[in-house]
PDB file of N, H, CA, C and O in Angstrom:
ATOM      1  N   ALA A   1      25.040   3.986  20.544  1.00  0.00           N
ATOM      2  CA  ALA A   1      23.849   3.186  20.318  1.00  0.00           C
ATOM      3  C   ALA A   1      24.041   2.386  19.040  1.00  0.00           C
ATOM      4  O   ALA A   1      24.644   2.856  18.075  1.00  0.00           O
ATOM      5  N   ALA A   2      23.527   1.196  19.057  1.00  0.00           N
ATOM      6  H   ALA A   2      23.038   0.815  19.841  1.00  0.00           H
ATOM      7  CA  ALA A   2      23.617   0.317  17.894  1.00  0.00           C
ATOM      8  C   ALA A   2      22.227  -0.148  17.506  1.00  0.00           C
ATOM      9  O   ALA A   2      21.330  -0.251  18.343  1.00  0.00           O
ATOM     10  N   MET A   3      22.067  -0.423  16.238  1.00  0.00           N
ATOM     11  H   MET A   3      22.796  -0.339  15.558  1.00  0.00           H
ATOM     12  CA  MET A   3      20.781  -0.929  15.773  1.00  0.00           C
ATOM     13  C   MET A   3      21.027  -2.189  14.970  1.00  0.00           C
ATOM     14  O   MET A   3      21.852  -2.215  14.057  1.00  0.00           O
ATOM     15  N   ILE A   4      20.307  -3.216  15.320  1.00  0.00           N
ATOM     16  H   ILE A   4      19.637  -3.194  16.062  1.00  0.00           H
ATOM     17  CA  ILE A   4      20.399  -4.482  14.608  1.00  0.00           C
ATOM     18  C   ILE A   4      19.046  -4.738  13.969  1.00  0.00           C
ATOM     19  O   ILE A   4      18.010  -4.656  14.628  1.00  0.00           O
ATOM     20  N   ARG A   5      19.065  -5.043  12.698  1.00  0.00           N
ATOM     21  H   ARG A   5      19.907  -5.109  12.163  1.00  0.00           H
ATOM     22  CA  ARG A   5      17.809  -5.321  12.006  1.00  0.00           C
ATOM     23  C   ARG A   5      17.756  -6.812  11.710  1.00  0.00           C
ATOM     24  O   ARG A   5      18.637  -7.358  11.045  1.00  0.00           O
ATOM     25  N   LEU A   6      16.722  -7.457  12.207  1.00  0.00           N
ATOM     26  H   LEU A   6      16.007  -7.014  12.747  1.00  0.00           H
ATOM     27  CA  LEU A   6      16.540  -8.883  11.977  1.00  0.00           C
ATOM     28  C   LEU A   6      15.338  -9.086  11.076  1.00  0.00           C
ATOM     29  O   LEU A   6      14.279  -8.503  11.307  1.00  0.00           O
ATOM     30  N   ASN A   7      15.492  -9.897  10.065  1.00  0.00           N
ATOM     31  H   ASN A   7      16.353 -10.371   9.877  1.00  0.00           H
ATOM     32  CA  ASN A   7      14.375 -10.232   9.200  1.00  0.00           C
ATOM     33  C   ASN A   7      13.819 -11.569   9.675  1.00  0.00           C
ATOM     34  O   ASN A   7      14.374 -12.625   9.370  1.00  0.00           O
ATOM     35  N   LEU A   8      12.726 -11.517  10.421  1.00  0.00           N
ATOM     36  H   LEU A   8      12.276 -10.659  10.669  1.00  0.00           H
ATOM     37  CA  LEU A   8      12.114 -12.726  10.959  1.00  0.00           C
ATOM     38  C   LEU A   8      11.018 -13.263  10.052  1.00  0.00           C
ATOM     39  O   LEU A   8      10.337 -14.223  10.412  1.00  0.00           O
ATOM     40  N   SER A   9      10.839 -12.669   8.900  1.00  0.00           N
ATOM     41  H   SER A   9      11.392 -11.889   8.608  1.00  0.00           H
ATOM     42  CA  SER A   9       9.750 -13.087   8.017  1.00  0.00           C
ATOM     43  C   SER A   9       9.895 -14.544   7.596  1.00  0.00           C
ATOM     44  O   SER A   9       8.892 -15.240   7.433  1.00  0.00           O
ATOM     45  N   ALA A  10      11.110 -15.009   7.420  1.00  0.00           N
ATOM     46  H   ALA A  10      11.924 -14.444   7.552  1.00  0.00           H
ATOM     47  CA  ALA A  10      11.306 -16.398   7.018  1.00  0.00           C
ATOM     48  C   ALA A  10      10.762 -17.358   8.068  1.00  0.00           C
ATOM     49  O   ALA A  10      10.234 -18.414   7.719  1.00  0.00           O
ATOM     50  N   ALA A  11      10.877 -17.017   9.322  1.00  0.00           N
ATOM     51  H   ALA A  11      11.306 -16.159   9.606  1.00  0.00           H
ATOM     52  CA  ALA A  11      10.338 -17.870  10.385  1.00  0.00           C
ATOM     53  C   ALA A  11       8.825 -17.948  10.284  1.00  0.00           C
ATOM     54  O   ALA A  11       8.247 -19.024  10.440  1.00  0.00           O
ATOM     55  N   PHE A  12       8.180 -16.821  10.026  1.00  0.00           N
ATOM     56  H   PHE A  12       8.650 -15.947   9.900  1.00  0.00           H
ATOM     57  CA  PHE A  12       6.726 -16.808   9.924  1.00  0.00           C
ATOM     58  C   PHE A  12       6.248 -17.372   8.593  1.00  0.00           C
ATOM     59  O   PHE A  12       5.118 -17.853   8.504  1.00  0.00           O
ATOM     60  N   ASP A  13       7.079 -17.326   7.560  1.00  0.00           N
ATOM     61  H   ASP A  13       7.997 -16.936   7.632  1.00  0.00           H
ATOM     62  CA  ASP A  13       6.703 -17.892   6.266  1.00  0.00           C
ATOM     63  C   ASP A  13       6.549 -19.403   6.342  1.00  0.00           C
ATOM     64  O   ASP A  13       5.790 -19.984   5.566  1.00  0.00           O
ATOM     65  N   LYS A  14       7.242 -20.038   7.247  1.00  0.00           N
ATOM     66  H   LYS A  14       7.858 -19.566   7.877  1.00  0.00           H
ATOM     67  CA  LYS A  14       7.201 -21.486   7.366  1.00  0.00           C
ATOM     68  C   LYS A  14       5.967 -21.968   8.122  1.00  0.00           C
ATOM     69  O   LYS A  14       5.666 -23.162   8.118  1.00  0.00           O
ATOM     70  N   ILE A  15       5.261 -21.065   8.761  1.00  0.00           N
ATOM     71  H   ILE A  15       5.505 -20.095   8.765  1.00  0.00           H
ATOM     72  CA  ILE A  15       4.068 -21.406   9.530  1.00  0.00           C
ATOM     73  C   ILE A  15       2.842 -21.034   8.707  1.00  0.00           C
ATOM     74  O   ILE A  15       2.736 -19.907   8.221  1.00  0.00           O
ATOM     75  N   ASN A  16       1.920 -21.973   8.550  1.00  0.00           N
ATOM     76  H   ASN A  16       2.007 -22.887   8.944  1.00  0.00           H
ATOM     77  CA  ASN A  16       0.667 -21.673   7.872  1.00  0.00           C
ATOM     78  C   ASN A  16      -0.168 -20.800   8.802  1.00  0.00           C
ATOM     79  O   ASN A  16      -0.606 -21.253   9.859  1.00  0.00           O
ATOM     80  N   HIS A  17      -0.384 -19.560   8.410  1.00  0.00           N
ATOM     81  H   HIS A  17      -0.028 -19.192   7.551  1.00  0.00           H
ATOM     82  CA  HIS A  17      -1.070 -18.603   9.280  1.00  0.00           C
ATOM     83  C   HIS A  17      -2.502 -19.018   9.581  1.00  0.00           C
ATOM     84  O   HIS A  17      -2.988 -18.806  10.692  1.00  0.00           O
ATOM     85  N   GLN A  18      -3.182 -19.606   8.604  1.00  0.00           N
ATOM     86  H   GLN A  18      -2.787 -19.778   7.702  1.00  0.00           H
ATOM     87  CA  GLN A  18      -4.567 -20.036   8.838  1.00  0.00           C
ATOM     88  C   GLN A  18      -4.621 -21.133   9.898  1.00  0.00           C
ATOM     89  O   GLN A  18      -5.495 -21.119  10.765  1.00  0.00           O
ATOM     90  N   ILE A  19      -3.699 -22.073   9.833  1.00  0.00           N
ATOM     91  H   ILE A  19      -2.989 -22.085   9.129  1.00  0.00           H
ATOM     92  CA  ILE A  19      -3.658 -23.148  10.831  1.00  0.00           C
ATOM     93  C   ILE A  19      -3.325 -22.572  12.201  1.00  0.00           C
ATOM     94  O   ILE A  19      -3.940 -22.948  13.199  1.00  0.00           O
ATOM     95  N   LEU A  20      -2.361 -21.664  12.255  1.00  0.00           N
ATOM     96  H   LEU A  20      -1.862 -21.358  11.444  1.00  0.00           H
ATOM     97  CA  LEU A  20      -1.999 -21.032  13.519  1.00  0.00           C
ATOM     98  C   LEU A  20      -3.190 -20.300  14.120  1.00  0.00           C
ATOM     99  O   LEU A  20      -3.464 -20.442  15.312  1.00  0.00           O
ATOM    100  N   LEU A  21      -3.901 -19.519  13.311  1.00  0.00           N
ATOM    101  H   LEU A  21      -3.678 -19.404  12.343  1.00  0.00           H
ATOM    102  CA  LEU A  21      -5.057 -18.771  13.806  1.00  0.00           C
ATOM    103  C   LEU A  21      -6.165 -19.713  14.270  1.00  0.00           C
ATOM    104  O   LEU A  21      -6.829 -19.446  15.271  1.00  0.00           O
ATOM    105  N   GLU A  22      -6.365 -20.808  13.550  1.00  0.00           N
ATOM    106  H   GLU A  22      -5.826 -21.026  12.737  1.00  0.00           H
ATOM    107  CA  GLU A  22      -7.382 -21.790  13.943  1.00  0.00           C
ATOM    108  C   GLU A  22      -7.012 -22.442  15.277  1.00  0.00           C
ATOM    109  O   GLU A  22      -7.881 -22.652  16.124  1.00  0.00           O
ATOM    110  N   LYS A  23      -5.735 -22.761  15.469  1.00  0.00           N
ATOM    111  H   LYS A  23      -5.029 -22.591  14.782  1.00  0.00           H
ATOM    112  CA  LYS A  23      -5.296 -23.341  16.746  1.00  0.00           C
ATOM    113  C   LYS A  23      -5.471 -22.348  17.892  1.00  0.00           C
ATOM    114  O   LYS A  23      -5.884 -22.725  18.989  1.00  0.00           O
ATOM    115  N   LEU A  24      -5.155 -21.079  17.634  1.00  0.00           N
ATOM    116  H   LEU A  24      -4.819 -20.773  16.743  1.00  0.00           H
ATOM    117  CA  LEU A  24      -5.348 -20.061  18.669  1.00  0.00           C
ATOM    118  C   LEU A  24      -6.816 -19.980  19.075  1.00  0.00           C
ATOM    119  O   LEU A  24      -7.139 -19.806  20.250  1.00  0.00           O
ATOM    120  N   LYS A  25      -7.689 -20.107  18.097  1.00  0.00           N
ATOM    121  H   LYS A  25      -7.426 -20.248  17.142  1.00  0.00           H
ATOM    122  CA  LYS A  25      -9.130 -20.034  18.368  1.00  0.00           C
ATOM    123  C   LYS A  25      -9.623 -21.282  19.098  1.00  0.00           C
ATOM    124  O   LYS A  25     -10.282 -21.185  20.133  1.00  0.00           O
ATOM    125  N   MET A  26      -9.299 -22.455  18.551  1.00  0.00           N
ATOM    126  H   MET A  26      -8.763 -22.534  17.710  1.00  0.00           H
ATOM    127  CA  MET A  26      -9.848 -23.705  19.081  1.00  0.00           C
ATOM    128  C   MET A  26      -9.163 -24.169  20.368  1.00  0.00           C
ATOM    129  O   MET A  26      -9.838 -24.620  21.294  1.00  0.00           O
ATOM    130  N   GLU A  27      -7.854 -24.067  20.436  1.00  0.00           N
ATOM    131  H   GLU A  27      -7.307 -23.701  19.684  1.00  0.00           H
ATOM    132  CA  GLU A  27      -7.128 -24.613  21.581  1.00  0.00           C
ATOM    133  C   GLU A  27      -6.938 -23.617  22.713  1.00  0.00           C
ATOM    134  O   GLU A  27      -6.801 -24.010  23.871  1.00  0.00           O
ATOM    135  N   PHE A  28      -6.929 -22.326  22.384  1.00  0.00           N
ATOM    136  H   PHE A  28      -7.040 -22.007  21.443  1.00  0.00           H
ATOM    137  CA  PHE A  28      -6.670 -21.321  23.408  1.00  0.00           C
ATOM    138  C   PHE A  28      -7.838 -20.381  23.644  1.00  0.00           C
ATOM    139  O   PHE A  28      -7.771 -19.523  24.525  1.00  0.00           O
ATOM    140  N   GLY A  29      -8.909 -20.528  22.871  1.00  0.00           N
ATOM    141  H   GLY A  29      -8.963 -21.224  22.155  1.00  0.00           H
ATOM    142  CA  GLY A  29     -10.099 -19.716  23.077  1.00  0.00           C
ATOM    143  C   GLY A  29      -9.917 -18.243  22.750  1.00  0.00           C
ATOM    144  O   GLY A  29     -10.589 -17.394  23.334  1.00  0.00           O
ATOM    145  N   ILE A  30      -9.018 -17.929  21.827  1.00  0.00           N
ATOM    146  H   ILE A  30      -8.471 -18.619  21.353  1.00  0.00           H
ATOM    147  CA  ILE A  30      -8.784 -16.539  21.441  1.00  0.00           C
ATOM    148  C   ILE A  30     -10.011 -16.036  20.684  1.00  0.00           C
ATOM    149  O   ILE A  30     -10.529 -16.731  19.809  1.00  0.00           O
ATOM    150  N   THR A  31     -10.472 -14.840  21.014  1.00  0.00           N
ATOM    151  H   THR A  31     -10.051 -14.276  21.724  1.00  0.00           H
ATOM    152  CA  THR A  31     -11.682 -14.283  20.407  1.00  0.00           C
ATOM    153  C   THR A  31     -11.417 -13.725  19.012  1.00  0.00           C
ATOM    154  O   THR A  31     -10.268 -13.567  18.597  1.00  0.00           O
ATOM    155  N   ASP A  32     -12.494 -13.431  18.302  1.00  0.00           N
ATOM    156  H   ASP A  32     -13.427 -13.559  18.639  1.00  0.00           H
ATOM    157  CA  ASP A  32     -12.380 -12.925  16.934  1.00  0.00           C
ATOM    158  C   ASP A  32     -11.594 -11.624  16.864  1.00  0.00           C
ATOM    159  O   ASP A  32     -10.798 -11.429  15.945  1.00  0.00           O
ATOM    160  N   LYS A  33     -11.809 -10.733  17.826  1.00  0.00           N
ATOM    161  H   LYS A  33     -12.455 -10.891  18.572  1.00  0.00           H
ATOM    162  CA  LYS A  33     -11.092  -9.457  17.820  1.00  0.00           C
ATOM    163  C   LYS A  33      -9.589  -9.692  17.992  1.00  0.00           C
ATOM    164  O   LYS A  33      -8.780  -9.085  17.291  1.00  0.00           O
ATOM    165  N   ALA A  34      -9.223 -10.559  18.910  1.00  0.00           N
ATOM    166  H   ALA A  34      -9.880 -11.052  19.480  1.00  0.00           H
ATOM    167  CA  ALA A  34      -7.808 -10.872  19.121  1.00  0.00           C
ATOM    168  C   ALA A  34      -7.238 -11.629  17.918  1.00  0.00           C
ATOM    169  O   ALA A  34      -6.088 -11.409  17.536  1.00  0.00           O
ATOM    170  N   LEU A  35      -8.035 -12.517  17.323  1.00  0.00           N
ATOM    171  H   LEU A  35      -8.969 -12.696  17.633  1.00  0.00           H
ATOM    172  CA  LEU A  35      -7.580 -13.228  16.128  1.00  0.00           C
ATOM    173  C   LEU A  35      -7.294 -12.253  14.993  1.00  0.00           C
ATOM    174  O   LEU A  35      -6.338 -12.427  14.237  1.00  0.00           O
ATOM    175  N   SER A  36      -8.118 -11.242  14.884  1.00  0.00           N
ATOM    176  H   SER A  36      -8.895 -11.100  15.497  1.00  0.00           H
ATOM    177  CA  SER A  36      -7.903 -10.210  13.873  1.00  0.00           C
ATOM    178  C   SER A  36      -6.578  -9.498  14.124  1.00  0.00           C
ATOM    179  O   SER A  36      -5.840  -9.202  13.185  1.00  0.00           O
ATOM    180  N   TRP A  37      -6.279  -9.224  15.393  1.00  0.00           N
ATOM    181  H   TRP A  37      -6.879  -9.465  16.156  1.00  0.00           H
ATOM    182  CA  TRP A  37      -5.014  -8.576  15.746  1.00  0.00           C
ATOM    183  C   TRP A  37      -3.838  -9.477  15.375  1.00  0.00           C
ATOM    184  O   TRP A  37      -2.868  -9.016  14.772  1.00  0.00           O
ATOM    185  N   PHE A  38      -3.921 -10.776  15.737  1.00  0.00           N
ATOM    186  H   PHE A  38      -4.709 -11.151  16.227  1.00  0.00           H
ATOM    187  CA  PHE A  38      -2.845 -11.718  15.400  1.00  0.00           C
ATOM    188  C   PHE A  38      -2.659 -11.804  13.888  1.00  0.00           C
ATOM    189  O   PHE A  38      -1.529 -11.811  13.400  1.00  0.00           O
ATOM    190  N   SER A  39      -3.755 -11.870  13.151  1.00  0.00           N
ATOM    191  H   SER A  39      -4.673 -11.865  13.547  1.00  0.00           H
ATOM    192  CA  SER A  39      -3.689 -11.936  11.700  1.00  0.00           C
ATOM    193  C   SER A  39      -2.991 -10.706  11.131  1.00  0.00           C
ATOM    194  O   SER A  39      -2.146 -10.820  10.243  1.00  0.00           O
ATOM    195  N   SER A  40      -3.343  -9.550  11.637  1.00  0.00           N
ATOM    196  H   SER A  40      -4.030  -9.458  12.358  1.00  0.00           H
ATOM    197  CA  SER A  40      -2.714  -8.309  11.197  1.00  0.00           C
ATOM    198  C   SER A  40      -1.229  -8.304  11.544  1.00  0.00           C
ATOM    199  O   SER A  40      -0.400  -7.868  10.745  1.00  0.00           O
ATOM    200  N   TYR A  41      -0.898  -8.787  12.730  1.00  0.00           N
ATOM    201  H   TYR A  41      -1.571  -9.141  13.379  1.00  0.00           H
ATOM    202  CA  TYR A  41       0.495  -8.813  13.185  1.00  0.00           C
ATOM    203  C   TYR A  41       1.355  -9.712  12.296  1.00  0.00           C
ATOM    204  O   TYR A  41       2.520  -9.407  12.039  1.00  0.00           O
ATOM    205  N   LEU A  42       0.779 -10.812  11.833  1.00  0.00           N
ATOM    206  H   LEU A  42      -0.167 -11.059  12.042  1.00  0.00           H
ATOM    207  CA  LEU A  42       1.537 -11.766  11.024  1.00  0.00           C
ATOM    208  C   LEU A  42       1.673 -11.344   9.568  1.00  0.00           C
ATOM    209  O   LEU A  42       2.422 -11.971   8.819  1.00  0.00           O
ATOM    210  N   SER A  43       0.980 -10.316   9.155  1.00  0.00           N
ATOM    211  H   SER A  43       0.371  -9.807   9.764  1.00  0.00           H
ATOM    212  CA  SER A  43       0.965  -9.914   7.750  1.00  0.00           C
ATOM    213  C   SER A  43       1.874  -8.718   7.495  1.00  0.00           C
ATOM    214  O   SER A  43       1.621  -7.617   7.985  1.00  0.00           O
ATOM    215  N   ASN A  44       2.928  -8.944   6.728  1.00  0.00           N
ATOM    216  H   ASN A  44       3.133  -9.838   6.330  1.00  0.00           H
ATOM    217  CA  ASN A  44       3.811  -7.863   6.264  1.00  0.00           C
ATOM    218  C   ASN A  44       4.320  -6.959   7.382  1.00  0.00           C
ATOM    219  O   ASN A  44       4.245  -5.735   7.275  1.00  0.00           O
ATOM    220  N   ARG A  45       4.828  -7.547   8.435  1.00  0.00           N
ATOM    221  H   ARG A  45       4.890  -8.541   8.522  1.00  0.00           H
ATOM    222  CA  ARG A  45       5.348  -6.769   9.565  1.00  0.00           C
ATOM    223  C   ARG A  45       6.857  -6.864   9.649  1.00  0.00           C
ATOM    224  O   ARG A  45       7.383  -7.938   9.945  1.00  0.00           O
ATOM    225  N   PRO A  46       7.577  -5.771   9.398  1.00  0.00           N
ATOM    226  CA  PRO A  46       9.023  -5.794   9.644  1.00  0.00           C
ATOM    227  C   PRO A  46       9.287  -5.751  11.149  1.00  0.00           C
ATOM    228  O   PRO A  46       8.546  -5.116  11.900  1.00  0.00           O
ATOM    229  N   GLN A  47      10.335  -6.422  11.575  1.00  0.00           N
ATOM    230  H   GLN A  47      10.937  -6.938  10.965  1.00  0.00           H
ATOM    231  CA  GLN A  47      10.692  -6.471  12.989  1.00  0.00           C
ATOM    232  C   GLN A  47      12.001  -5.728  13.196  1.00  0.00           C
ATOM    233  O   GLN A  47      12.967  -5.957  12.468  1.00  0.00           O
ATOM    234  N   PHE A  48      12.042  -4.851  14.171  1.00  0.00           N
ATOM    235  H   PHE A  48      11.258  -4.665  14.763  1.00  0.00           H
ATOM    236  CA  PHE A  48      13.255  -4.109  14.494  1.00  0.00           C
ATOM    237  C   PHE A  48      13.530  -4.216  15.984  1.00  0.00           C
ATOM    238  O   PHE A  48      12.613  -4.165  16.803  1.00  0.00           O
ATOM    239  N   ILE A  49      14.793  -4.364  16.322  1.00  0.00           N
ATOM    240  H   ILE A  49      15.538  -4.406  15.656  1.00  0.00           H
ATOM    241  CA  ILE A  49      15.220  -4.369  17.722  1.00  0.00           C
ATOM    242  C   ILE A  49      16.301  -3.312  17.854  1.00  0.00           C
ATOM    243  O   ILE A  49      17.299  -3.352  17.134  1.00  0.00           O
ATOM    244  N   LYS A  50      16.116  -2.380  18.754  1.00  0.00           N
ATOM    245  H   LYS A  50      15.305  -2.348  19.339  1.00  0.00           H
ATOM    246  CA  LYS A  50      17.102  -1.327  18.960  1.00  0.00           C
ATOM    247  C   LYS A  50      17.820  -1.592  20.273  1.00  0.00           C
ATOM    248  O   LYS A  50      17.188  -1.701  21.324  1.00  0.00           O
ATOM    249  N   LEU A  51      19.137  -1.695  20.209  1.00  0.00           N
ATOM    250  H   LEU A  51      19.650  -1.606  19.356  1.00  0.00           H
ATOM    251  CA  LEU A  51      19.954  -1.937  21.401  1.00  0.00           C
ATOM    252  C   LEU A  51      20.673  -0.684  21.807  1.00  0.00           C
ATOM    253  O   LEU A  51      21.412  -0.687  22.791  1.00  0.00           O
TER     254      LEU A  51
END
């Protein structure tokens, strides 16, 4: 088994989270509860992929 650790934070750092959340709300009709989940997901989340 192998484990690869990818740091995707740089990709999310380039996106303004407030603008992204506003677009999700206005253009896709995402509700406040789901917006809260997206906001939490985008904040300080390490990403791991196990192969």
